[in-house]
N, C-alpha and C positions, 0 to 999 in steps of 0.2 A: 511430552505425554501429559495430556490434560486430566485424564481419569484413569484409575486402575481398580479393577474388581478385587474383592477380598482374596479370591483364590490365587491372585497373582502377586500378593504381598506377603512379606514375612517380617519378623520383629526387627530385622536389621534395616528396614526401609523407613525408619523414623524421619529421615530428612525430607522425604517426599510425601509421606502419609501421616506424619505426626505420630505421637505415642498411641493414641486411641486407634487410629486406622491401622497402624502396623501390628498392633496386638490382635485386632479383629482378623487381620489376614493370617497371622500366625495360628490363631485358634481354628480358623477355617481349614487351613492346611493340615492341622493336627486331627481333624475329624470331629472337633467339638461342635455340638449343635448351636450354631450362630445364625441368626436371621440374615438373609442374603443382603448384599449391599456393595457399594463402591465408594471410592475416595476421590474427591476433586483435589488434586495434589497442591502442595505448597508452591510449586512452580507455576501453576495456573494463577494463583493469587498474585505472585510476583509479576507475571506478565500483564495481568489486568491492571495493576497499579502503575506499571511503567509505560505500557503501550497507550494508555488513556491520558497520561500526563498528570495524573492526580497525586503520584508519589511525592513530587516536589512541592505541590500545594500543601499536602499534609505535613511534611517536614517543616515547611515554612511557618505553619500555624503553631507548631510545637517548639520551634527553635528558641524563642525568647520567653516561653511559658514559665511562670513561677508556680510550681505544682503545690506550693504551700498556700497559695491564694485560691481558696476553694471555689469562689465564684468564677475566677478566671479558668480554673481547671475544668469546671463543669461546662463552661461555654465552649472551650476548646474541644472537649469531647463531643459535644452536640454538633459543632460545626464540622468536625472531621467525619463523623458518622453520616451526616447529611450529604457531604461530598460523595462518599462511597456509594450510598444507597441511590442517589440520584444520577450516578454515572452509568451509562449504558454499557453492558458487557459486549465486547467485540464478537462479531458473528462467528468467528472460528471457535472461540471458547464456548459460546452459547450452543452451537451445533453439537459439540462433543458432549455437553451436559444433557442435551435433549436425547441424543442417541443412547447414552448410558442409562438414563431414566427409563426410556422405552424398552431397552434390553432387560432391565431389572423387572419391569412389569411383566414382560414375557416370561421370565424365569419364575416369577411368583404365580403367574397364570391369571392375573387380574389387570384389566386396563385401568390406568390412572390409580395405581395402588397407593395406599397410605404409606408414608415413610416418616422416619425421624431424621432430622438434619442437625448434626452436632459438630462442634469445632473439634479439631485434633491438633494439638500443639506440636511443633517440631522442637528439637533440642539443639538446633544449629547455633553454635557460639554461646550457648547458655547451658553448659553441662550441669550446673548446680541450681538452675532456676526451676521454680514450680509455679504454674499459672492456674491451678485448679480453682474452679468456681467463678472465674473472672468473666468468661464469655457466655454467650447464649446457646441454649438448646431449644429446638423447636420440634414439637411432636404433632403427629397426625396431619402432615402436609400432603396435599393431594393435587395432582395435575402439574404439567410442566411449567406453566406460568408462575404458580405458587412456589415451585421448587427453585426457580431462578430468583424470585423475590427473596426467599429466605436464605439462599446461599449468600446473597449480598449482605443481608442482615448479619449473617454469621461472620463474614469478613469484617463488617463495620464494627462488630463488638470487640475486635482487637483493640479498639480505641475507647473502651469504657474508661471513665475517669480514674477508677482504681487501678486499671492496668497501666495507664499512662504514668500515674504516680509511682507505682512500684518500679517500673523500668527506669524512670528518672532517678529514684532513690538508690537503685542498685547499679547505676551507670551502664544500663543496657541500651544499646543503640536501637532506636525505633525501626530503622531500616534493616536491622538484622534479625527481626522477629517475624516469623512467617506462620501462616495457619493453613492447614489442610481442612477439608470439610468432608465428614462422613455422611453419606446418604444411605439409609438402611431401612429395610422392611420393618414396618411398625408392628410391634407385638401388642395386641389388645389383651393384656394380661388380666387374669382374675386375681392374681396375687403376685407380689414381686418384692425384691429387697436386695440385701447385700450379704456376702459371706466372706469372712476371713478364714483362710485355710489353716491358720494357727492363731494362738492367742496374740492379739495385735500389740500387746505391751511386753509380754515376757517371752514369746516364742514357744510357749508350751504347746504340745501337739494336740490341741483341742480346737475344733471348728466353732467359730462364733457366727451365728446366723441371725439376721434380723429380717422380719417380714411383715407386710401389711397388705390390705386389700387394694385392688386396682393396679394402676400403673406405679412403677417404682419411683416416680418423681416425688411421691409423698414421703418416702423413706429418705431418699438422697437429699431432698431439700430440707428435711427436718420438720415438715409440716405436721407430721403425725408421730406419736410415740409408738414404735413398732413392738411386736412381740420379740423377745430375745430367747435364743436357744443356744445352749452350750452342749456340744456333742463330742464324745470320745471318738476320735477318728479310727482307732483300731477296732473297737468293739461295736461302734455305731450306737452306743448306749447314750440315751439322753441324760446328761449330768445335771442340768439345771434348766428351768424354764420360767420366764416371766411373761404373763399374759397382760398386755396393756389394754387400756380403753382406747380404741381406735375410732376417733370421732369423725374423721374426714378421709376422703380418698379422691384420686384423680381418675377420670374415665373419659372415653371418647363419646361425644354427644352424637348418637345415631349416625346417619350417613353424612352429616354435615362435616364431620371431621374435627370439630372444635374440641380441644381438651378442656374439660370443665372440672371444677372441684365441687364435690357433693358430699352430703352427710352419709356416713356409713349406716346402712339399715340397722335398726335397733337390735335385731336378733344376731347381728354379726359384730357389734361394737366390742363385746367382751368374749367373743368366740375365738378359740385358738385358730390361727391362720394355717399353720403347717401340720400335716398329719405325720405320723411316723414314717409312712412310705415316702412322703415328700422329703423329709429330712434325710432318709437313706439315699435317695437320688442325688440330693445336693452334696452330701458328704462324699459319695463315690465320685461325683464329678469334680469336687474340690481336690481330692487326692490325685485324680487323673491330670488335672491342670497343673498342680504343683509339681508333679513328677515330670511333666513335659518341660516346664520352665526351670526345673531344678532349684526352685526358690519359693518361699511362701507367697501367696497371692491374695490380693484384695479384689473380689469379683462382684459383679452385678448380675442378677438372674431374674427370670420371670416365668411363670407358669401360664400357658394358654391351652385350654381344652385338655388339661392334665399333662401336657408335654412341657418339659423343661427346656428353656432357651437361656443361653449365656450371652449377656449383652456387653460384657467388658471384663478384662483382667489386667491387673497391673501389680507390680511388686509392692509388698507392704513396707512402708517407709518408717513405721513407728517402733520397730523392734528394738529392744534393749534388754539388758540383763534384768532379771526379776529383782525387785528391790525388797529389802527387809522392811515390811511395813508394820512389823509388830503384830502379825495376825497369823501365827502358826496354828496348826490344828492341835487341839487339846483333847486329851482323853480324860475328861473330868465331868462331874455331874452338873448339868445345867439346872439352875434353880429359878431363873427368871429370864424373860426375853423382852426386848424392846426394839428400839431403832438405833442403829449404829450412827452416832452423831459426831464423834471425834475419834480417829483411828488410834490403835495401839492396844497392847495388853498389859495389864498392871494388877498387882495384888495389894491388898491392904486390909486394915481393920475397919469394919462398918461403924460409922457414927451417924445416927439418925437425927435429923434436925427438923423440929416441928415449929420452931420460932427463932427469931434472930437472937433471942436471949441465950440460945444454946451454942452459938457459934464458937465460943472460946474452947469448947471441947474438941474441936477439930485441930489435930496436931499434924505435923509434917508426916506424910506417908499414909494418912487415913483415906478411906473412901467415904466421901460425903454423900449421904442418901437423904432425899427430901422429896416432897410432893412436886415442887418446882422452885428453882433458884430465883432469887431477886438480886438487884444490884447491891443490896445490903450484905449479901453473902460473898461478894467478890473477895474480900480479904481472906476469908476462910477457904474459898475455892483455890486461892493461890497456894495455900499450905497443903491442899489435898493431893493425893496420888491420882484420884479419879472421881468421877461424878456419876451418880445414878439418880434418875428422877422417875416419879410415877407418871407425870404428864409431859406433854410437849412433843414437838416434831423436830426435824433436823435444822430448823432455823429459829428455835426458841432460845431464850436467854442462856440456858445452861449449855446448849450446843455451841452457840457463837463464842461464848467466853472460854469454854474448854478448848476449842480449836485454837483460839488465840494464845492460850496459855500452853498449848501443846500437851494437854493431858487427855487420856482416854475418857470417853463419856458415852453412857447409854441412857436414852430418854424414852418416855412413853411406855414404861413397863407396866403401868396400871396399878401395881400392888407391891413394889419392892419395899417401900417404907413400912408396910404392914407384915410382910412375910420374912424379912431379914431381921436378925437379932443384933442388938447392940454389941459391939466388939467382935462380932463374927468375922472370920477371915474369908474373904471372897476374892475372886479374880474376875476382872471385867474385860471383855473384848469390845473395844469401841468401834471396830469396823463392822463386825457381824451383829452387834447389838445383843450380846449374850452376857449373862452373869453366872459364873461357875462357883461351886462350893469348894472352899479350900484354897491353898496357895498355888500360884502359877507354876505349872510344869509342862513340858512338851510331851508328845506321845511316847518318847523314849524315857520319860520320867527324869529328865535332866532339868535342873532349875535354869530359868532364863534370867539373865542380868537385867533387872528391872530398869536400871538407868538407860539401857539401850533401847527401851521402848519409846522414849520421848525424843525421837530423832526428828529434827527439822530438815526440810529439804535443802540440799546443798545449793549454793548459788549457781546459776546457769550462765553460760557465756553467749547464748543466742542473742542476737540483736534483732529486735522487732520494731517495725514502724508503729504498730499498735502499742501504746504505753501499757506496761504491766506494773501496777502499783499495789500497795498493801493496806489493809484495814488495821487501824490501831484503836483499841477500845480503852486501854489504860496506859498511862505513861510508863508503868513498870514493864510493859511488854515492848518498849521502844527498841531495846538492843536486839531482841529476837527479830523484830520486824526489820531493822536495818541490816541484819545479817543475811536477809533474803536477797539482797542486791536488787531490790525493787526500784522502779523509776521515781518513786516518791510515795507519799501517803494519799491515797484516794479518798479516805474517810477517816477523820479523827473525831471520834465520838466525844461529846462534851459531858455526857451524863455522869460518868463515873468520877471524873475529876471534881464535879460539883457535889455529888452525893457523898464522896469520901470525906468531905470536911464535916459532915454531920449536921449542917445548918442549912435550912431552907434558903435559897437565894433571895427570896422576897424579904426574908427577915433582915438580911444585910441592908437592903434598901430602906425598910421601915425604921431600922435602928440608926440610920444615918451613916452606915459603914460601907458605902458603895466602893470606896477606894480599896477596902479589904477584899471585897468580892473581885474587883478588877485584878488585884495582885494575885489572888488564888488562881484565876484563869491564866494570867500572864505566866506565872511560875510553872504551871503544868504544861502549857502549850510550848513554852520556851524549850523544855527538854526535848520535845519531838522536833520542833523547828530547827534546833541547833544540830541534833543528831543527823538530820537528813539534808541540811543545807549543802548546796543550793537546790537540791531536788525539791519539788513543790510539796506542800503539806496543805491538805484541804480540811479546814475547820468547819464542822457542821454545828450550827447553833443548837441550843438546848432542845432536846426532844424526849423528855421523860414523861410517861403517863402519870396521872395523878396518884395512882397507888404506890408509885415509887417515891413520892414526896412525903407520904403520910407519916412515915417513921422518923423524919428529920425534926430537929428542933425548929419550931416555928411552922411545922406542917400539920398542926392539930386541926386547922380549919380547912384542910384540903377537902374538896367534895368527894363523896363516895359514888363512883360511877359504876353502872352495871357492866359496861364494857369499855374500860379505859382506852383500849387500842383504837376505838372509834370516837373517842371523846376529846377532852380539853387538853391537847398536847401539840407539840410542834410549833410552827409559826403562828397558828391561830391563837394559841395561848400567849405567846410572847408579844403579839400585837395588842393584846388586852393588858399585858403587864410590860409595857415598853421599856421601863427602866432596867429590867433584867437584860433585854436584848441590847440596849444601848451600852450597858456595862461590858457585854461581850465585844461589841464593836470597838469600844475604847481600849480593851485589852489587846485586841489584834492591831489596832492603830499604834499602840505602844511598842509592840513587837516590830512593826514596820519601821517605826522611828529609830529603833535600835539596829536597823540594818537587815532584818529578816524579811527580805522582799520575796521570799519563797512561799508566803502565805496566800491562800485563797479562802473565800467564804462560800459556804453552801447552806441554803435554807431548806428545812424539812417540811414535808406534809402540806404542800400548797395545793389548793383546789380552785383558785381564782386569781387572775392576773392582778387584781387590785391588791392582793396580799404582797406580791412581789414589789409593786409600786410603793406601798407603804413602808416596807422594810428598807428599800433603797433610800427613801426619804429620811428615815431614822438614822441610817448610816451617814448620810450627808450632813445631818444635823450635828453629829459629833465630830465632823471633820474627816470622815473616812469616805472618800469619793469613789463610788462604784465605777469600775472599768478604767479609772485613772490611777487611783492609789492601789487598787487591788482588783483581781478578777472576781466577779460575782456570778454565782450559779445557784442551781436549785436541784432538789431531789425530784424525780418523777416517780411517785409511788402511789398516786391515786389515779384511777381511770380517768377522772375529770381532767387532770393536768396533762395526761397523755393525749386525750382526744382533742383538746384545744391548745396544744403546745405552741402553735403559731401565734396565738394571742399573747403568750408569755414572751415569745421571741420578740414580738413587736415592742413590748415594754423594755426589753434590753437584757440579754443574757450572754455571758462568755462561755458557759458550759452547762450541761445537765449531767446528772448521774442517776441511773435507774436504781431505786430501792426495791429490788425484786421481791424481797420478803413481804413487804406490805402490798406492793402492787399485785402480787399473786393472791394474797388472802382477800383483798378487797374485790378483785375481779371475779374470783371463784366462790366468794362467800364461804371461805373455809378458815376457821380460826387456827392459826399456825401453832398455837400452844395447846390445842385439844387433840389428844392422842386418838380419840374416837373417830376423827375425820382426817387424821394425818395422811392416810393413804390417798386422799383426794387432793392433797396439796402438791401441785406440780408446776414448777416454774416453766417447764417445757410445754404447758398447755397451749394449744393453738391460739386461744384468745389472748393470752399474755404475750405470746410472741408477735401476734398481729399488732398489738398496741406498741410494743417495742419497735417493730419495723416502721410503723407510722412515724414515731418520734424521731428515729434515726434519719429517715428520709427528709423530714421537714428541717431538722437541725443541719444536716449536711448541705441542704439547699441554701441555708442562711449562714453557713460558716460557723455554726455553734458546735463546739466540741461535745462529744458524747462519751459516757463511760457507764460502768455498772459497778456498784459496790455492795449489792445484796448478795445473798448466798449463791445465786446463779453465777456470780463472778468467780466462784471457786469450783464450779462443775465443768470439767473440760468439754463434755459433749455440748453443753449450752454455749460455752465460750466460743467454740468453733463456729456455731451458728451465728453468734453475734458478730464475729469477725467477717463472716460472709455477708452479713447485712450491712456492714460498713461502719461499725462502732470504732471510735478512735482510741478508746482506753478501757482497761479492765482493772478493777481493784479487788484483790483476793485476800482471803485469810492467810495468816503467816505460814501455815503448814502447806498451803496450796500454791504459793507463788511460783515455785520452780516448775511444777507440773503445768500450771496455767501458761507460763511463758513458753514452754515446749509446745503446748497445744497451739498457742497463737503463732509461733514460728512455723509449725507445720501447716496451719491453716493458711497463712500468708503465702507460703511456697506453693500450696495447692492452687490458690487463687491465681498466682502468677502463671503456673503451668496451664491452667484452664484458659487463661487469657491467650496464650500461644496456641492452644489446641482449638478453641472454638472460633476464633476470628479469622483463621486462614481459609 
C-alpha cells in the first residue's frame, strides 16, 4: 500500500504512517477539524530505495564515514541526497501518488490545490529515538510535478548531516530508519501557533498557548517571539498574558504559492493575536484532544477565516514534578518591583551601598542594595543573602554574578536605594522581581527555611552530543560549578581574578613585576583547571571596561569614557597594551607545561581579522603556539565579527563562542544596563538569531566548533533554537546547567525523531 488517507489511519499505524501521519489519522477519526490529506507510507520509501538500487549505494557511502570529520560528513550528506533526488521514482509509485493528489484536490474542491508536504518518522526499532527538527517541511506546494519533486526532497532529508551524525552516535542502523510523507491541504492561516494542554514542565492543569500572525512556521521555527497566554482549563479564565513585539511572519505569496517571510504591519506588531473567543475555542479543543488521547498533548493550530484547524498533536515529553524553585506565593506588602534576575526567595537586613568605601558594612545574611554593582563589590556580594539594584537588566553585572553565586537578585527597580531604609528587613523574590516588606513567610504564615532557597540544580544523567559547559566568573565559585556535572568550563572570566588583587595589571608591568602578575593569573586559573581536569577550561583574556580599572592602585590615569562598554576594552585594548596579554599567555603556557592540557584560550570583542592575527602572533612570540600547543578561539559578540566570520576562519580558528549579552545590545542599540530600555533587550530578536545562524552555518562548513556563553546559553527556549541551528556547545550559568542539559537532550531527541519523520 503506497498511500493511505487520514480517515484510514489511526495512532497504532506508526510503522507505516510515522508519528505525525498516524496522529493526523487518529484526530481525523475522532472528528477533530484536521485539514484533509494522505500519507505516502514508509513502505513506499523502502520500495523506492530498494527497487531503484540506491539503498546499497547510500549505505556504501556511509559505511566508512567518520562523522566527527565535519567536512566528510557534509560531503556524504550532500552526495546521498543528490542520489535520492536525481533518481526517478518507479511508475507504479508515481501513479499512486498522482491518483492520491488528484483525489485530495477533488475532496478539497480545487484543481491543483496547495498542500504542505511534511516528513513523518516511524518508530521502527527506535523506541527511544527522537528525530524532531532534522528533516524538511515544504509549504504551499502546487501541482503534481511539484508534489513528486518535494516528496523526494523529503525522503532525501533523512540524510541531513545532523541526522546521519545522531544515528551513528546512537548506534542506529541507517537501513532501519524509515520515513513516511504527509501530504496535507494547506491552511492559509491569519494566525497560528502551538498549545500545550497542560503546563509543559509541571503538568499543572493550565493551557499554555503561543500565537503569532500568518503561518505557524514563524512560531515553530522560533523566527518570531509569539504572544503567550496561560489559561485555566476549568474556568477558561485568562491567568496571564504576554504580548510580544511580532516583527515578522510567513505568508503565501499570491497565487504563485511561494512561502515568503515579510514584516508584520505596524498596526499589528504589538497587537494581541488571540481574542478571548479564540482562546475559548482552543482550550475547549485542547481538552477534547487530551481526553481522546488520555494524556496531555503538544498541539499545533491555525485559524483561517475564523475557523480553527488542528495541524498536529503529540504527547508532551517534558513533564516532570514541579520543582521547588524558591518562588512560593507570598501574602506580603510589595514595596518595590524590578526584573527577576536570579531566582529564589530570601530575607535579610538592607544595607545601602553608595560607594565602595561602604562595602565593609555588608555582613553575612544582609541584602545589598545599590544603584548598580561593580566588580569591586564582588567580595561583599559573596557575603550577602541577596542583591537589589536600581538599574540594570537580566544580563547586567549584578544579575550575572548573583546567578553564579546562587543568591536571589532583583534588578532595575529604579528607586530601591532611595525608598528602602538602612537596616530595614525585606524579602526579595528573584524570580518574580519583587521586594516585600518584612521577613519571608508563606501564605500560611509559616517561615521558610532560608537556606533551602539557595538550591543548585542537581547533576543530570542525560548524555548529549551537544556539550553543556558552565560559566565561571570567580575561582570561589569553582566547587559549585564542578558540582553541576558540566562537560567543562565554556567561559572562565579573567576580570575578577585580576581586579581582586587591587592593583592595575599595567602597574605590574611598569614596576617590573611581570612575574608577579603571571603568578596571580596562574594561581587562580590553576584552581579551576585542576578542579575540572581533564574536562576543558576556556580562559577568556582580559575584558574589563575602563571604569572597572579606575579604582585600582595604578588606575588613576584610566580614561573616563562616556560609554565604556563601547570603548577601550577587550582585545582592542590588550593589543595596545600587549605586555598584559603576553603575561596572560605566559601564565597559560606555564599551566600547560605543568600538565594542564585541558586549557583553551578565547579572545573577546573582536571586530576585524587583523586583531586575531596580531593576538596569535603575540602568543607565538612567548612560545605558546596556537592550534598546536592550545586551541585558540574567539568571542563573537560584535555584529561585525558575525557578518564577516569567514574572514576570521581564514586566519585560523578552533572554535567560537557567542557572547550574546554584547551581541544583543550592539545589534539592537540597547544598553543592557539601562532599566529604561530593558524591555527592548531580547536575545531572541530575529536580527540576533539571524546573525547567530549565519555564523553557525559558516563555522559548521569549516569544521569550527561553535558555542554560546552569554545569557542566552542559560535560557532553555533559546538553547533549543540554537541546537536546532546546529550549535555544538552551550555554556550556562551554574544554576541553569541541569535545566539546559535537559533542554539540549530533549531538543536532540526531537531532531532525531523529525529526521525519521520528515525524510521518509
